[in-house]
TIZASE-323668 format. One line per 8 residues: number of its first residue (from 1); their letters; for each residue x, y, z of N, C-alpha, C, O, CB. Coordinates in steps of 0.05 Angstrom, whole numbers, padded with zeros to 5 digits, m for minus. Each point is the difference from the previous one (the first is absolute). Glycine has a CB too. Example, Ala and Ser with C-alpha at 12.3 -4.5 7.8 and 13.67 -1.06 7.14 Angstrom:
2
1) AS) 00264:m00114:00156:m00018:00024:00000:00018:00024:00000:00021:00000:00013:m00059:m00023:00012 ~ 00031:00044:m00039:00016:00024:00001:m00015:00022:00014:00010:00022:00004:00014:m00035:m00047
This chain:
125
1) MLILLVAT) 00022:m00025:m00002:m00025:00029:00007:00021:00020:m00007:m00002:00014:m00020:m00036:m00027:00067 ~ 00055:00013:m00033:00020:00018:00007:00025:00001:m00029:00019:00016:m00001:m00031:m00030:00063 ~ 00008:00000:m00075:00018:00001:m00029:m00018:00006:m00021:00007:00011:m00021:00027:m00045:00034 ~ m00061:00025:m00006:m00026:00021:m00028:00002:00028:00018:m00001:00016:m00019:m00049:m00058:m00003 ~ 00052:00056:00042:m00008:00020:00000:00026:00021:m00002:m00003:00024:m00004:m00040:m00045:00027 ~ 00070:00005:m00021:00021:00018:m00010:m00001:00002:m00032:00002:00022:m00011:00026:m00035:00053 ~ m00030:m00008:m00055:m00011:m00002:m00032:m00016:00026:00000:00008:00020:m00012:m00014:m00075:00004 ~ m00010:00052:00017:m00027:00026:m00007:00017:00030:00003:m00005:00017:m00017:m00045:m00048:00045
9) VDFGSTIL) 00069:00036:m00006:00005:00017:00005:00026:00010:m00017:00010:00022:00000:m00037:m00034:00041 ~ 00034:m00007:m00051:00028:00002:m00022:m00016:00013:m00027:00010:00017:m00015:00024:m00068:00032 ~ m00068:00036:m00019:m00005:00002:m00028:m00013:00031:00003:00009:00018:m00014:m00017:m00075:m00004 ~ m00006:00060:00031:m00010:00026:00004:00027:00023:m00003:m00003:00021:m00013:m00039:m00044:00046 ~ 00072:00015:m00017:00011:00019:00003:00011:00005:m00030:00007:00021:m00010:00000:m00028:00063 ~ m00007:m00013:m00063:00013:00000:m00035:m00009:00019:m00018:00011:00016:m00015:m00009:m00062:00015 ~ m00040:00039:00011:m00014:00014:m00019:00008:00029:m00003:00003:00015:m00019:m00037:m00046:00028 ~ 00036:00035:00029:m00001:00032:m00001:00035:00017:m00009:00004:00021:m00012:m00050:m00028:00060
17) RDLLAPPL) 00060:m00006:m00041:00028:00001:m00018:m00001:00008:m00019:00008:00022:m00007:00006:m00050:00020 ~ m00027:00003:m00031:00006:00012:m00030:m00027:00012:m00005:00000:m00006:m00024:00036:m00029:00004 ~ m00051:00042:00022:m00025:00022:00000:00013:00027:00003:m00009:00020:m00012:m00027:m00051:00035 ~ 00056:00034:m00009:00002:00032:00016:00028:m00004:m00019:00006:00023:m00007:m00032:m00012:00072 ~ 00038:m00022:m00072:00025:00007:m00011:m00003:00016:m00031:m00017:m00002:m00017:00037:m00043:00045 ~ m00003:00057:m00026:00005:00014:m00031:m00005:m00016:m00026:00012:m00021:m00003:00024:00047:00025 ~ m00052:m00017:m00038:m00021:00009:m00006:m00020:m00011:00018:00002:m00023:00009:00014:00030:m00051 ~ m00035:00011:00047:m00019:00001:00022:m00020:m00016:m00006:m00004:m00001:m00025:00013:00042:00038
25) FKIQVEPL) m00024:m00057:00002:m00012:m00017:m00010:m00007:m00017:m00026:m00022:m00001:m00011:00020:00024:00043 ~ 00031:m00039:m00041:00002:m00017:m00020:00021:m00008:00006:00021:00013:00006:m00044:00002:m00038 ~ 00015:m00052:00028:00012:m00026:00017:00013:m00001:m00025:m00011:00013:m00018:m00022:m00043:00057 ~ 00057:00017:m00045:00022:m00009:m00023:m00015:m00025:m00003:m00023:m00005:00005:00073:00026:00006 ~ m00030:m00037:m00021:m00017:m00026:m00007:00010:m00019:00014:m00015:m00017:00011:00006:00027:m00053 ~ 00046:m00011:00045:00017:m00018:00024:m00017:00004:00027:m00017:m00017:00005:00071:00025:m00025 ~ m00052:00012:00036:m00022:00010:00024:m00031:m00012:m00001:m00010:m00007:00022:00038:00054:m00024 ~ m00041:m00050:m00015:m00020:m00005:m00017:m00010:m00030:00001:m00022:m00009:00005:00040:00047:m00031
33) LELSGSFL) 00007:m00052:00018:00000:m00039:00014:00002:m00006:00021:m00017:m00014:00012:00035:00000:m00039 ~ 00011:00028:00042:m00001:00005:00025:m00022:m00005:00023:m00005:m00015:00019:00032:00042:m00044 ~ m00040:m00005:00010:m00029:00005:00022:m00016:m00019:m00009:m00020:00001:00015:00016:00049:m00007 ~ m00001:m00070:m00026:m00021:m00016:m00019:00016:m00026:00023:m00014:m00011:00017:00002:00037:m00087 ~ 00032:m00031:00069:00010:m00017:00019:m00003:m00002:00027:m00007:m00020:00012:00030:00023:m00041 ~ m00019:00016:00036:m00008:00011:00034:m00030:m00020:00003:m00006:m00022:00010:00027:00088:m00010 ~ m00038:m00037:m00021:m00024:m00009:00007:m00014:m00032:00005:m00016:m00009:00017:00018:00051:m00040 ~ 00013:m00052:m00002:m00007:m00024:00008:00005:m00021:00009:m00015:m00019:m00002:00005:00034:m00015
41) LVLIGLEL) 00041:m00016:00035:00007:m00002:00025:m00019:00000:00020:m00005:m00020:00013:00039:00037:m00028 ~ m00047:00011:00018:m00019:00006:00018:m00026:m00022:m00001:m00008:m00014:00019:00027:00066:m00023 ~ m00026:m00052:m00015:m00020:m00017:m00006:00006:m00025:00001:m00015:m00014:00015:m00001:00044:m00038 ~ 00039:m00046:00009:00005:m00020:00008:00001:00002:00035:m00019:m00012:00007:00041:00001:m00057 ~ m00011:00019:00069:m00011:m00003:00027:m00016:00003:00008:00000:m00006:00024:00021:00009:m00020 ~ m00047:00007:m00015:m00028:00007:00010:m00011:m00026:m00010:m00017:m00010:00015:00012:00065:m00018 ~ 00011:m00070:m00024:m00008:m00027:00001:00006:m00015:00018:m00019:m00010:00012:00019:00014:m00047 ~ 00021:m00009:00040:00011:m00023:00020:m00005:00003:00029:00003:m00019:00015:00032:00013:m00045
49) LDTIKSYL) m00042:00029:00037:m00010:00000:00026:m00032:m00004:m00004:m00012:m00010:00019:00052:00041:00000 ~ m00053:m00024:m00041:m00031:m00023:00003:m00005:m00019:m00002:m00020:m00013:00008:00007:00031:m00016 ~ 00039:m00027:m00011:00004:m00028:00001:m00002:m00022:00029:m00013:m00017:00011:00041:00039:m00051 ~ 00001:m00001:00043:m00001:m00016:00035:m00021:00004:00016:m00005:m00020:00013:00050:00026:m00008 ~ m00063:00019:00000:m00020:00005:00015:m00019:m00031:m00009:m00004:m00020:00014:00011:00084:m00013 ~ m00015:m00059:m00024:m00020:m00023:m00009:00003:m00029:00005:m00017:m00017:00004:00012:00046:m00037 ~ 00044:m00030:00033:m00002:m00025:00013:00002:m00010:00032:00000:m00023:00008:00015:00022:m00052 ~ m00014:00025:00061:00001:m00005:00018:m00034:m00005:00018:m00004:m00013:00021:00056:00037:m00035
57) TTKKVHVE) m00073:m00009:m00003:m00014:m00003:00003:m00022:m00022:m00007:m00018:m00007:00014:00042:00044:m00010 ~ m00017:m00046:m00030:m00017:m00027:m00002:00020:m00029:00001:m00011:m00022:00000:m00027:00051:m00033 ~ 00069:m00025:00034:00021:m00020:m00006:m00013:m00021:m00028:m00005:m00024:m00005:00025:00026:00066 ~ m00021:00021:m00072:00001:m00012:m00029:00015:00025:m00019:00000:00025:00003:m00052:m00058:00003 ~ 00063:00017:m00023:00029:00017:m00021:m00026:00005:m00019:m00017:m00016:m00009:00080:m00015:00010 ~ m00058:00064:m00004:m00026:00000:m00025:00021:00014:m00021:00008:00023:00003:m00063:m00013:00026 ~ 00063:m00028:m00053:00003:00002:m00025:00008:00026:m00012:00020:00011:m00008:m00049:m00044:00010 ~ 00005:00036:m00001:m00008:00023:m00010:00022:00034:00001:00007:00020:m00012:m00056:m00053:00026
65) GVRLVSII) 00052:00017:00015:00023:00025:00015:00024:00000:m00014:00011:00020:m00009:m00024:m00025:00057 ~ 00021:m00022:m00049:00019:m00007:m00002:00014:00007:m00034:00022:00007:m00009:m00040:m00041:00054 ~ m00012:00027:m00058:00011:00002:m00027:00003:00040:m00009:00014:00009:m00018:m00043:m00071:00002 ~ 00014:00075:00033:m00001:00022:m00008:00028:00015:00012:00015:00012:m00016:m00071:m00017:00012 ~ 00062:00005:00029:00029:00000:00006:00015:m00010:m00020:00007:00021:m00011:m00016:m00024:00053 ~ 00022:m00017:m00057:00009:m00006:m00017:m00004:00007:m00033:00018:m00003:m00016:m00014:m00021:00056 ~ m00025:00033:m00046:m00004:00023:m00027:00019:00019:00009:00020:00006:m00013:m00072:m00009:m00001 ~ 00042:00017:00043:00012:00038:00004:00024:m00009:m00003:00013:00015:m00014:m00042:00016:00049
73) AVARKVVI) 00042:m00048:m00027:00026:m00003:00004:00013:m00008:m00022:00023:00009:00001:m00030:m00016:00042 ~ 00003:m00007:m00064:00002:m00005:m00025:00006:00025:m00014:00021:00005:m00011:m00049:m00044:00015 ~ 00001:00062:m00002:m00002:00023:m00008:00021:00016:00001:00014:00011:m00017:m00052:m00019:00025 ~ 00037:00008:00027:00023:00016:00003:00017:00006:m00008:00008:00023:m00005:m00017:m00030:00020 ~ 00023:m00027:m00016:00029:00004:m00019:m00001:00002:m00025:00021:00007:m00010:m00001:m00030:00034 ~ m00047:00018:m00045:00012:00018:m00023:00003:00025:00003:00017:00011:m00013:m00033:m00036:m00013 ~ 00002:00040:00042:00003:00021:m00001:00024:00014:00009:00008:00021:m00008:m00051:m00028:00007 ~ 00055:m00007:00019:00027:00017:00013:00025:m00009:m00024:00022:00012:00001:m00037:m00017:00062
81) LEPKELDS) 00011:m00016:m00084:00024:m00015:m00015:00006:00021:m00016:m00014:00020:m00003:00002:m00069:00003 ~ 00034:00046:m00013:00008:00011:m00019:m00003:m00019:m00034:00021:m00011:m00007:00009:00037:00051 ~ m00042:m00028:m00055:m00010:m00012:m00020:00029:m00008:m00018:00002:m00022:m00011:m00053:00048:00014 ~ 00073:m00006:m00004:00017:00001:m00020:00029:m00021:00013:00018:m00010:m00013:m00041:00066:m00007 ~ 00017:m00058:00046:00019:m00015:00015:m00006:m00032:00003:00014:m00016:00013:m00006:00062:00011 ~ m00036:m00053:m00039:m00004:m00027:00003:m00001:m00011:m00029:m00005:00014:m00019:m00018:m00009:00065 ~ 00029:m00035:m00048:m00009:m00008:m00031:m00016:m00006:00001:m00010:00002:00023:00035:m00014:m00041 ~ m00042:00001:m00008:m00030:00005:m00006:m00012:m00030:00012:m00023:m00005:00007:00027:00041:m00056
89) LKLMGMAA) 00023:m00057:00047:m00021:m00024:00021:m00005:00011:00026:m00023:m00003:00009:00045:m00041:m00028 ~ m00006:00056:00032:00000:00008:00027:m00038:00012:00006:m00015:m00008:00017:00081:00022:m00020 ~ m00070:00009:m00018:m00020:00021:00003:m00027:m00025:m00008:m00020:m00001:00014:00054:00057:m00031 ~ m00031:m00072:m00006:m00015:m00015:m00018:m00013:m00022:00038:m00023:m00006:00007:00062:00009:m00080 ~ m00018:m00006:00083:m00001:m00023:00013:m00031:00022:00030:m00020:m00007:00011:00096:m00029:m00027 ~ m00062:00060:00015:m00017:00013:00022:m00030:00003:m00010:m00021:00001:00013:00063:00027:00005 ~ m00037:m00027:m00047:m00033:00009:m00010:m00015:m00030:00006:m00023:m00001:00010:00035:00042:m00057 ~ 00001:m00062:00040:m00015:m00026:00004:00000:m00009:00033:m00011:m00022:00004:00027:00007:m00056
97) SIAALTIG) m00008:00024:00070:m00009:00005:00031:m00026:00014:00009:m00018:m00006:00015:00063:00009:m00013 ~ m00035:00025:m00024:m00030:00021:00005:m00029:m00016:m00007:m00021:00000:00013:00051:00049:m00032 ~ m00026:m00063:m00004:m00018:m00011:m00018:m00009:m00018:00021:m00020:00004:00013:00039:00001:m00062 ~ m00003:m00026:00054:m00009:m00019:00020:m00001:00006:00023:00013:m00016:00013:00000:m00011:m00036 ~ m00022:00047:00038:m00013:00002:00024:m00021:00016:m00001:m00018:m00001:00016:00055:m00008:00003 ~ m00036:00024:m00036:m00011:00008:m00005:m00042:m00012:m00006:m00021:00003:00012:00082:00015:m00019 ~ m00051:m00030:m00014:m00010:m00027:m00015:m00013:m00021:00018:m00018:m00016:m00007:00055:00021:m00026 ~ m00023:m00002:00064:m00003:m00021:00020:m00018:00014:00016:m00020:m00012:00007:00064:m00013:m00009
105) YYFGKLAA) m00039:00057:00013:m00019:00011:00009:m00026:00009:m00015:m00018:00013:00011:00055:m00007:00014 ~ m00037:m00012:m00050:m00025:m00001:m00013:m00020:m00020:m00001:m00024:00004:m00002:00048:00020:m00018 ~ m00012:m00050:00022:m00011:m00022:00005:m00016:m00001:00024:m00023:m00007:00003:00056:m00008:m00027 ~ m00013:00025:00044:m00007:m00006:00030:m00019:00017:00007:m00013:m00008:00018:00056:m00007:m00004 ~ m00052:00038:m00022:m00022:00016:00001:m00020:m00008:m00011:m00021:m00003:00013:00043:00032:m00010 ~ m00019:m00037:m00033:m00020:m00015:m00002:m00017:m00026:00016:m00025:00003:00004:00050:00017:m00038 ~ m00013:m00040:00042:00003:m00028:00022:m00024:00020:00011:m00024:00003:m00005:00085:m00034:00019 ~ m00040:00046:00005:m00017:00012:00021:m00019:00012:m00006:m00014:m00004:00020:00043:00007:00000
113) AKDHQAEL) m00044:00012:m00037:m00027:00005:m00014:m00012:m00016:00001:m00019:m00001:00015:00027:00022:m00040 ~ 00003:m00046:00005:m00018:m00022:00005:m00018:m00017:00023:m00024:m00006:00004:00054:00010:m00033 ~ m00002:m00009:00043:m00009:m00008:00026:m00021:00019:00019:m00018:m00009:00015:00064:m00014:m00020 ~ m00038:00053:m00001:m00021:00010:00025:m00026:00006:m00018:m00021:00011:00006:00060:00015:00031 ~ m00033:m00034:m00057:m00028:m00008:m00021:m00023:m00015:00008:m00024:00005:m00001:00055:m00006:m00029 ~ m00015:m00021:00038:m00009:m00029:00006:m00011:00000:00026:m00016:m00017:00008:00050:m00004:m00035 ~ m00026:00039:00040:m00006:m00001:00035:m00025:00014:00005:m00017:m00006:00016:00066:00008:m00001 ~ m00047:00027:m00039:m00035:00007:00003:m00035:m00018:m00004:m00004:m00018:m00016:00037:00058:m00001
121) PTPKE) m00047:m00032:00030:m00026:m00014:00012:m00016:00006:m00036:m00007:00021:m00010:00003:m00005:00084 ~ 00003:m00044:m00085:m00020:00012:m00021:m00024:00006:00006:m00008:m00005:00022:00028:m00015:m00049 ~ m00038:00032:00007:m00029:00008:00013:m00012:m00021:00000:00009:m00021:m00009:m00014:00063:m00004 ~ m00025:m00038:00027:m00013:m00018:m00005:m00021:m00004:m00014:m00020:00007:00013:00039:m00009:00015 ~ m00025:m00011:m00056:m00026:00009:m00015:m00037:m00017:00008:m00020:00007:m00012:00067:00001:m00032
């Protein structure tokens, strides 16, 4: 929790520093990528806290939360990477992992919706 608070304060201070640096209220590309990475890091922390809280209350691992954390983590990695430094095979591997995580998340939500719909009472005729 403390780490999340520190990351949030760092994110806010980075925004203020970049907005108040000349030219005023303009953020260059590099600091903007740094801000995006910091924001996604805070988002990962929030989602992890939610997943842990959910586990502690229900004593069940919620796969949806774990998938969300992994999707956000890979997206953060993509944002902060320099594509010029990587070869095309690594970039294709990252794209494949993003696609696999996203497809898995979609089908997980689809299955949960079908389960929820099956639990609903049917109207009597």
